C-alpha positions as CSV (number, residue, x, y, z in Angstrom):
1,M,75.7,-13.9,295.1
2,V,79.3,-14.0,296.4
3,V,81.2,-17.3,295.7
4,I,83.1,-18.2,298.8
5,G,86.3,-20.1,298.4
6,Q,89.1,-21.6,300.5
7,T,92.8,-22.1,299.6
8,V,93.6,-25.8,299.6
9,Q,97.1,-27.2,299.4
10,H,99.1,-29.9,301.3
11,Y,98.9,-29.6,305.1
12,K,101.3,-31.6,307.2
13,S,100.7,-35.3,306.3
14,L,97.4,-34.6,304.5
15,S,97.5,-34.6,300.8
16,I,95.5,-32.3,298.5
17,E,93.1,-35.3,297.9
18,H,92.4,-35.6,301.6
19,L,91.7,-31.9,301.9
20,L,89.4,-31.9,298.9
21,R,87.4,-34.7,300.3
22,F,87.2,-32.8,303.6
23,S,86.1,-29.7,301.7
24,R,83.2,-31.6,300.1
25,V,82.2,-33.3,303.3
26,I,82.0,-30.1,305.2
27,G,80.1,-28.4,302.4
28,L,82.5,-25.7,301.0
29,E,81.4,-24.4,297.6
30,C,84.8,-23.3,296.1
31,V,88.5,-24.0,296.5
32,E,91.6,-22.1,295.3
33,L,94.2,-24.5,294.0
34,N,97.8,-23.9,293.1
35,P,100.8,-25.8,291.6
36,Q,102.0,-26.8,295.1
37,G,98.9,-29.0,295.4
38,V,97.9,-29.8,291.8
39,S,100.1,-30.8,288.9
40,L,100.1,-33.0,285.8
41,D,101.4,-35.8,288.1
42,N,98.3,-35.9,290.4
43,I,95.6,-34.3,288.3
44,D,93.7,-37.6,287.8
45,S,93.5,-38.3,291.5
46,V,92.5,-34.7,292.2
47,L,89.7,-34.8,289.6
48,S,88.4,-38.1,291.2
49,V,87.7,-36.3,294.5
50,L,86.9,-32.8,293.3
51,G,83.2,-33.4,292.8
52,N,81.2,-30.2,292.1
53,L,83.5,-27.8,293.9
54,K,84.1,-24.6,292.0
55,V,87.8,-23.8,291.4
56,T,90.0,-20.7,291.1
57,F,93.6,-21.3,290.3
58,H,96.5,-19.4,291.8
59,L,99.5,-19.3,289.4
60,P,103.0,-20.0,290.8
61,I,104.6,-17.3,293.0
62,V,108.1,-16.7,294.1
63,G,107.3,-17.2,297.8
64,I,105.9,-20.7,297.4
65,E,107.1,-22.3,294.1
66,G,110.2,-20.2,293.7
67,Y,109.3,-18.8,290.3
68,D,106.4,-17.2,288.5
69,F,105.2,-16.6,284.9
70,S,107.6,-13.6,284.6
71,F,110.8,-15.7,285.0
72,P,112.5,-16.3,281.6
73,D,114.6,-19.2,283.0
74,A,111.5,-21.1,284.3
75,K,110.1,-22.0,280.9
76,A,109.9,-25.8,281.5
77,K,108.0,-25.3,284.8
78,I,105.8,-22.7,283.3
79,D,105.0,-25.0,280.3
80,K,103.8,-27.7,282.7
81,V,101.4,-25.2,284.4
82,V,100.1,-24.0,281.1
83,S,99.5,-27.6,279.9
84,L,97.7,-28.3,283.2
85,I,95.4,-25.4,283.0
86,N,94.6,-25.5,279.3
87,G,94.3,-29.2,279.2
88,Y,92.0,-29.5,282.3
89,K,90.3,-26.2,282.6
90,S,86.9,-27.7,281.8
91,D,87.4,-30.8,284.1
92,L,88.5,-28.5,286.9
93,G,85.8,-25.9,286.1
94,I,88.3,-23.1,286.6
95,L,86.5,-19.7,287.1
96,L,89.7,-17.7,286.8
97,A,93.4,-17.8,287.4
98,V,95.2,-15.4,289.8
99,F,98.7,-14.0,289.2
100,H,101.1,-11.7,291.1
101,P,102.8,-8.7,289.6
102,I,106.5,-9.0,288.7
103,E,108.8,-9.9,291.6
104,G,112.5,-10.5,291.8
105,K,114.2,-11.3,288.5
106,G,110.9,-11.3,286.6
107,N,110.4,-9.7,283.2
108,Y,107.3,-7.9,282.1
109,D,107.3,-9.1,278.5
110,T,107.9,-12.7,279.6
111,L,104.9,-12.4,282.0
112,V,102.6,-11.1,279.3
113,E,103.8,-13.7,276.8
114,N,103.2,-16.6,279.2
115,L,99.8,-15.3,280.5
116,S,98.6,-14.9,276.9
117,R,99.1,-18.7,276.5
118,L,96.4,-19.5,279.0
119,D,92.8,-20.2,278.0
120,V,91.2,-18.9,281.2
121,P,90.2,-15.4,282.5
122,L,92.9,-13.8,284.6
123,V,93.1,-11.4,287.6
124,V,96.1,-9.7,289.0
125,E,96.7,-9.4,292.8
126,N,98.1,-6.5,294.8
127,I,101.3,-7.4,296.6
128,P,103.2,-5.5,299.4
129,I,106.1,-4.3,297.2
130,Y,103.7,-2.3,295.0
131,S,102.3,1.1,296.0
132,N,98.7,1.7,295.2
133,E,99.8,4.0,292.3
134,K,102.3,1.5,291.0
135,F,99.7,-1.3,291.1
136,L,97.2,0.9,289.1
137,E,99.9,1.7,286.6
138,L,100.8,-1.9,286.1
139,Y,97.1,-2.9,285.9
140,T,96.6,-0.3,283.1
141,H,99.5,-1.7,281.1
142,L,98.2,-5.3,281.6
143,K,94.8,-4.3,280.4
144,E,96.3,-2.9,277.2
145,D,98.5,-5.9,276.6
146,L,96.2,-8.7,277.7
147,G,92.9,-7.2,276.5
148,A,89.7,-9.1,277.5
149,Q,91.7,-12.0,278.9
150,L,92.4,-9.8,282.0
151,K,89.0,-10.0,283.7
152,G,90.0,-7.7,286.5
153,W,92.0,-7.4,289.7
154,L,92.2,-9.0,293.1
155,F,92.3,-7.2,296.5
156,D,94.3,-9.0,299.2
157,L,93.6,-7.4,302.6
158,A,96.8,-8.6,304.3
159,H,99.0,-7.4,301.4
160,S,97.4,-4.0,301.5
161,Y,97.9,-3.7,305.2
162,L,101.6,-4.7,305.0
163,K,102.1,-2.0,302.3
164,N,99.8,0.8,303.4
165,G,99.5,0.3,307.2
166,F,96.5,-0.1,309.4
167,N,94.8,3.2,308.7
168,K,95.1,3.0,305.0
169,M,94.6,-0.6,304.2
170,F,91.3,0.0,302.3
171,E,92.6,3.0,300.2
172,L,93.4,0.7,297.3
173,L,89.7,0.2,296.8
174,D,89.4,3.9,296.2
175,V,92.4,4.0,293.8
176,M,91.5,1.0,291.7
177,P,88.3,0.6,289.5
178,V,86.1,-1.2,292.0
179,D,83.7,-2.4,289.3
180,E,86.6,-4.5,288.0
181,L,87.3,-6.1,291.4
182,E,86.8,-9.8,290.6
183,E,88.2,-11.5,293.7
184,V,89.2,-10.8,297.3
185,H,91.6,-12.6,299.5
186,L,91.0,-12.5,303.2
187,S,93.3,-13.7,306.0
188,D,94.7,-12.5,309.3
189,C,98.3,-11.7,309.8
190,T,100.9,-10.3,312.3
191,A,102.4,-6.9,312.2
192,N,105.2,-7.7,309.8
193,E,104.3,-11.0,308.1
194,D,101.8,-12.2,305.5
195,S,101.0,-15.0,308.0
196,H,97.8,-16.4,306.4
197,Y,96.3,-16.9,309.8
198,A,92.7,-17.8,310.5
199,F,90.5,-14.8,311.4
200,G,91.1,-13.6,315.0
201,A,94.6,-15.1,315.2
202,G,96.3,-11.9,314.1
203,I,95.7,-8.2,314.1
204,L,93.5,-7.4,311.1
205,P,90.0,-6.0,311.4
206,I,88.1,-8.6,309.4
207,D,84.8,-7.1,310.6
208,D,85.8,-3.8,308.9
209,A,86.7,-5.7,305.7
210,I,83.3,-7.4,305.6
211,R,81.5,-4.1,306.1
212,K,83.6,-2.4,303.4
213,L,82.8,-5.1,300.9
214,K,79.1,-5.1,301.7
215,G,79.1,-1.3,301.4
216,L,80.4,-1.8,297.9
217,N,77.7,-4.3,297.1
218,Y,80.5,-6.7,296.3
219,D,79.0,-9.9,294.8
220,K,81.9,-11.9,293.1
221,I,84.5,-14.1,294.7
222,I,86.0,-14.1,298.2
223,V,88.7,-16.6,299.0
224,N,89.9,-17.2,302.5
225,E,93.7,-17.5,301.9
226,V,93.9,-19.1,305.4
227,D,96.3,-21.8,306.6
228,A,95.3,-24.1,309.4
229,Y,96.6,-21.8,312.2
230,P,95.8,-22.1,315.0
231,G,94.1,-25.3,314.0
232,I,92.3,-27.0,311.1
233,W,88.9,-26.1,312.5
234,S,89.8,-22.4,312.6
235,V,89.8,-22.6,308.8
236,I,86.2,-23.7,308.8
237,D,85.3,-21.1,311.4
238,S,86.7,-18.4,309.2
239,Y,84.8,-19.7,306.2
240,L,81.6,-19.7,308.3
241,Y,82.2,-16.1,309.2
242,V,82.2,-15.0,305.6
243,A,79.3,-17.3,304.7
244,K,77.3,-15.8,307.6
245,H,77.6,-12.3,306.0
246,F,77.2,-13.2,302.4
247,N,75.3,-16.5,302.1
248,K,73.1,-17.5,305.0
249,R,72.0,-20.8,303.4
250,L,75.6,-21.9,302.9
251,Y,76.4,-20.8,306.5
252,Y,73.7,-22.9,308.1
253,R,74.5,-25.9,305.9
254,I,78.1,-25.9,306.9
255,L,77.3,-25.2,310.5
256,A,75.1,-28.3,310.6
257,R,77.6,-30.5,308.8
258,K,80.4,-29.3,311.2
259,F,78.3,-30.4,314.2
260,F,77.6,-33.8,312.8
261,V,80.9,-34.7,311.0
262,K,83.5,-33.1,313.4
263,P,83.8,-36.2,315.7
264,L,84.2,-38.5,312.7
265,V,86.8,-36.2,311.1
266,Q,88.6,-35.7,314.3
267,R,89.1,-39.5,314.6
268,K,90.5,-39.6,311.1
269,L,92.8,-36.7,311.8
270,R,94.2,-38.5,314.8
271,R,95.4,-41.2,312.5
272,Y,97.6,-38.7,310.8
273,N,98.7,-37.3,314.2
274,I,96.8,-34.0,313.6
275,R,94.7,-32.4,316.3
């Protein structure tokens, strides 16, 4: 059965700990964490509220952290992430770690060297600067150099749209080995930006994506890489949408919890000036 996750990181004045508590209260089953939200500095407080949430971990990327595992001059920062993951992989229950292909001033050998230090399965994510063919070529090289540590690849719908256009956004699923597809990122976006909007706030055909995945009998991990736009409850509605199609029991559980806890959560959110 598909594991359904949600990206969790700081939001306005809410800390990662606040959002993990909220994730548990509302009944989510999996979260995707990243170095923006979790580090060696706050790992103990994160573990204290994580509960039985499943975890995938997104390694640093240039667009958020300003570096990634391919940057030779980011060794000190990379060392801390490696220490975090290897030291707490069991406590966090990390299913896998996600990384991007080389961007900017990155170096392939540095990327492979740093990834090889991790003691968790890895998946590589398609990004807009890579054509389908270039991504397949990179994936083939990574399989040779990382071996069994590379569990598979990740399909990001918005990234594929931004690279391939509206009519060809699903073609990567025909180019890449679909039996090695280990994770999917879903989010909505605008015409020219990886906006990470909740479903329905942008232009992407999320219905078509769901139908495509079900047609492939996909049964691994789907993470909603959705920020709280247009609002924090739109994140939950997007999560419910995926659960409705892949896990009805989870869908009804969260729907019921949303009904009962929303007034209480709304009162707490107003304390932080969030509506």
